[in-house]
N, C-alpha and C positions, 0 to 999 in steps of 0.2 A: 561063406560065413563072413559077417562084418565084425571086425575087431575094433573095439573102442580103446582109445588111449586111457592111461590111468586116470587123468583128470576127468575125461568124459564119463568113464565108468563111475567115478566117485560122485560126480554131479547127478548122474542118472539114479544112483543109489539114494542120494539125498532127496531127489524128487519123489521117489517111491515112498520114502519114510514120511515126507510131508503130505503126500496124497493120502496115506493111511490116517494121519492125524486129522486131516480135514474131513474125511469120510466118517470117522468115528465121532466127530463133532456135529455131523448131520449134513455136510456139504454134498451136493448132487454132482454127478460126473461132469456136466458141462463146466461148472465152476472149478472143479479139480483139474480138469484138462487145461483150462486157461491159466490157473495159478501155478501149475507144476510143469508146464511145457510137455505134457503127455498127450498121446492121441486119445480121442474120445473112446475108442474101443478098449484101450488099456485101462482107462479110468473106470469104465463100466465093469470090466473084469475084476479089478481090485474091489470095487463096491460089492459085487456078488460074492467074492471070497470072504469079505468081512461080515456082511449081513445075511448071507445065504438066501438072498432073493433079489429079484431084479429091482433096479431103482425106479422111483416114482416117475411117471410120464407127465407131460404137460409143460406149460410155460414156467419159467422162473419168476420169482417175485419182481413185478415191474410196475409199481404204483408210485409215481413221482410225487404224489401228495400224501403218502402214508404218514409222514411225521406230524401232519396237522389234523389227521382224522380223529385223534383222541389225545387226551393229556398223557395217557399211559404210553402210547406210541412215542410221543415226543420225549418223554422222560427216558425211556429205554434207549432210544436212538442217541440221545444226548450223552447218556452215560457211556455207551460203547464208543461212540466217535470221539468223545472227550478223552477217554483212555488211549485210544489209538493216536490221537493228535499229540498227546503228551509223550507217548513212546517214540513217535517219529522225531520229536525234538531232541530226545535223549539218545537216539540211535546214530550209529555211524552210517555213512552213505551206502555201504555194502549191505546193511541190514534193513534198508527202507524197502521192504518187500513183503512176501507172503509170511515170513516168520513173524514180523511185527503184527500183521493182521491176526494170525493165530493166537499170539500172546495176548493181544487186546481182547479177543473174544473169550479166551479162557479167564482172564481177569474180570471181565464183565460178568461171566457166569458165577464167579465167586462172590462178587458184590451182590448180585441178585439173590443168591442162595441165602444170604444173611438178612434179607428183607423180612420184617415182621409179617406174620400171616395176615394181619388186618389189611395190609396193603394189596392183598390179592384181589380185593373188590375192584381195583382199577383195571383188571384184566377184562378185555371185552368178552371173552368166551367163558369167564368164570373158572377157568382151569388153574391148576397149580404150576403149569409149565411156563418156561421162559417165553414171553411173547415175541422176542426178537430172535428168530433162528439165524443160523450162520449164512444162509442163502440170501436173506434180506439184508443182513449185515454187510455182505459183500456189495450188494447193489447200492446201499447207502454210502459205502466208502467211495464208490465211483461217483456218486452224486456230489459228495463233498470235494473230491479231487478235481472235478470239473467246475466247481463253484456254483452248481445248481442249487445247493443248499449251503447255508453258512451259519456260523455261530453268532449268537447275540448274548449280551449280558444284561440281566434284569437290574434296573437301577434301584429296586426295592430290596430284593433278597440276595442280589449279586450272583444268582445262579447262572451257569452257562447253559444255554439251550439253543435249539436249532430253528431256523426259519427258512422259508423258500425264497430264493432270489426273485426279485421283480414282482412280488405279490404286494397288494395294498397293505398299508400299515396295520389294519386290524388283524391280519394273519400272523403278525409277529407278537405272539402272546406267550407269556411265561407260563409253563405248565404247572408252576407251583402257586403263583400269585393270581393269575388271571383265570381262576376256576371257581366253580361252585359245586355243591353236592346235591343231587336231586333226591327224591323220596326213597328211591331204591338203593341209595348209597353210592351211586356211580358219580365219579368226578367228571365234570363236563366243562368245556370252554365257556367263559362268561359271555362271549358273543352269542352263543347258542341260547343262553337265558334271555338275552336282549331280544333276540328274534322271536322267541316264544312269547315274551311279554307284548311285543308289538302285534303279534298275531291275535292274542286275546283282546288287546285294545281295539283292534280293527273289527273283530267280531262283535264287540260290545256296542261300538258306535257306528258300525256299518249298516 
């Protein structure tokens, strides 16, 4: 039998509580294992105990360009990572961890829950669910920490939004100002409109 010291037992207990929080928020076992220093098998067991079924199989969200694929993606990522960034500035060094990540995601969920129904048109799948799940939020956090993505400030509306490092200037677009609404009511990047206009012009004079 392996006996744990009081501190080790307390830390293990805290890890289990944190793992349960993450899983109830939708986190998959590989992420829970990484954030809580638990084995993959134990993370899967906790997941099954909570949800009464096996976790989803397949790759975790790994789209390095997700934030520029739509204005909605950029807005949601900017809100979540903006909250996380501000919490990190206010936290003590001991709290710069999983706890801050969870708190930021919970606050993000509360912000989105108060979004007027009309804004649901910006969701790509037309659903009422939150488009930024916790698994992608974790990946975005890693991108920001490694400086693969970075914050920009719009000189017009002063909104803080995200851009991908080392991409050409046209990719640094404000998801509030640099957009237009097509006939279906979907908000799209203004560069997409320019591309569509160029295509029509080429077809006309080609």
